[in-house]
C-alpha positions as CSV (number, residue, x, y, z in Angstrom):
1,M,0.0,0.0,0.0
2,A,1.3,3.5,-0.9
3,F,2.1,6.0,1.8
4,V,-0.6,8.7,2.0
5,R,0.4,12.1,3.3
6,P,-2.0,14.1,5.7
7,S,-2.2,16.8,3.1
8,Q,-3.6,14.3,0.6
9,V,-6.2,13.2,3.1
10,R,-7.2,16.8,3.7
11,S,-7.4,17.6,0.0
12,Y,-9.5,14.5,-0.7
13,A,-11.9,15.3,2.2
14,K,-12.3,18.9,1.0
15,A,-13.0,17.7,-2.5
16,E,-15.6,15.2,-1.5
17,V,-17.3,17.6,0.9
18,S,-17.5,20.2,-1.8
19,L,-19.2,17.8,-4.1
20,A,-21.7,16.8,-1.4
21,V,-22.5,20.4,-0.4
22,R,-22.2,22.3,-3.7
23,G,-22.8,19.6,-6.3
24,S,-20.8,19.1,-9.4
25,V,-19.0,21.9,-11.2
26,D,-20.7,23.3,-14.3
27,A,-20.3,21.6,-17.7
28,E,-17.9,24.3,-19.0
29,T,-15.5,23.9,-16.0
30,L,-15.7,20.1,-16.3
31,A,-14.9,20.2,-20.0
32,A,-11.9,22.5,-19.4
33,R,-10.5,20.4,-16.6
34,L,-10.8,17.2,-18.6
35,S,-9.2,18.9,-21.6
36,A,-6.3,20.0,-19.4
37,C,-5.8,16.5,-18.2
38,A,-6.1,15.0,-21.7
39,S,-3.3,17.2,-23.0
40,G,-1.0,16.5,-20.0
41,P,1.8,14.1,-19.6
42,H,0.5,12.5,-16.4
43,L,-2.8,11.0,-17.8
44,Q,-2.9,7.3,-17.3
45,R,-5.5,6.0,-19.8
46,D,-7.5,2.9,-18.8
47,A,-9.9,1.2,-21.2
48,K,-12.1,0.2,-18.2
49,V,-13.0,3.8,-17.3
50,A,-14.3,6.9,-19.1
51,V,-11.2,9.1,-19.0
52,G,-8.4,7.6,-17.0
53,Y,-6.4,8.5,-13.9
54,C,-3.9,11.2,-12.9
55,G,-0.4,9.9,-12.4
56,A,0.8,13.0,-10.6
57,C,-1.8,13.3,-7.8
58,G,-1.0,10.2,-5.9
59,C,-4.7,9.2,-5.6
60,G,-4.1,5.8,-7.1
61,K,-6.6,3.9,-9.3
62,N,-10.0,3.7,-7.6
63,A,-13.6,4.7,-8.5
64,R,-13.4,8.1,-6.8
65,S,-10.1,9.2,-8.3
66,E,-11.0,8.5,-11.9
67,L,-10.8,11.8,-13.7
68,S,-14.4,11.8,-14.9
69,V,-15.4,11.8,-11.2
70,K,-12.6,13.8,-9.6
71,A,-13.0,16.7,-12.2
72,T,-16.6,17.2,-11.0
73,M,-15.6,18.1,-7.5
74,P,-15.5,21.8,-7.0
75,A,-12.7,21.8,-4.5
76,A,-10.5,19.3,-6.3
77,R,-7.1,20.6,-7.4
78,C,-4.5,19.5,-9.9
79,P,-1.1,19.0,-8.2
80,K,0.6,20.3,-11.4
81,H,-1.6,23.4,-11.4
82,R,-3.2,22.5,-14.8
83,W,-6.6,23.5,-13.3
84,S,-5.5,26.7,-11.6
85,M,-6.8,29.1,-14.2
86,I,-10.2,27.3,-14.5
87,A,-13.0,28.7,-12.4
88,R,-10.9,29.0,-9.3
89,P,-12.6,30.6,-6.2
90,T,-10.9,33.8,-5.1
91,K,-11.4,33.3,-1.4
92,R,-11.8,30.5,1.0
93,E,-15.5,29.7,1.5
94,G,-17.0,29.7,4.9
95,W,-18.3,26.1,4.8
96,V,-14.8,24.9,4.0
97,A,-13.4,26.6,7.0
98,K,-16.1,25.0,9.2
99,V,-15.4,21.5,7.8
100,V,-11.6,22.0,8.3
101,G,-12.2,23.2,11.8
102,A,-14.4,20.2,12.6
103,L,-11.8,17.8,11.2
104,R,-9.1,19.4,13.3
105,R,-11.2,19.1,16.4
106,F,-12.0,15.5,15.6
107,K,-8.3,14.7,15.1
108,N,-7.3,16.3,18.4
109,Q,-9.9,14.2,20.4
């Protein structure tokens, strides 16, 4: 099993929570993200899934990390900054701060 850094866990949790709270990104953002991945050197194509997986993010190959799923998550980020210019929020949203705070409190119990 691969080593998972705490920052990866936080990033994944924020991405999943953003999808649950805000829903999927709009179609334009999704298309732009997938296009950025398709033209990048880290795309790992797989005939069993719609798009493939990112070889740079460290998420591995599972149903939730497949790019057609991951790219729908509003808070998901590309580790190579290929999504940084695509519909990026300009400030930290209040609900994210609340979730991060709750996770920190839980961790310290």
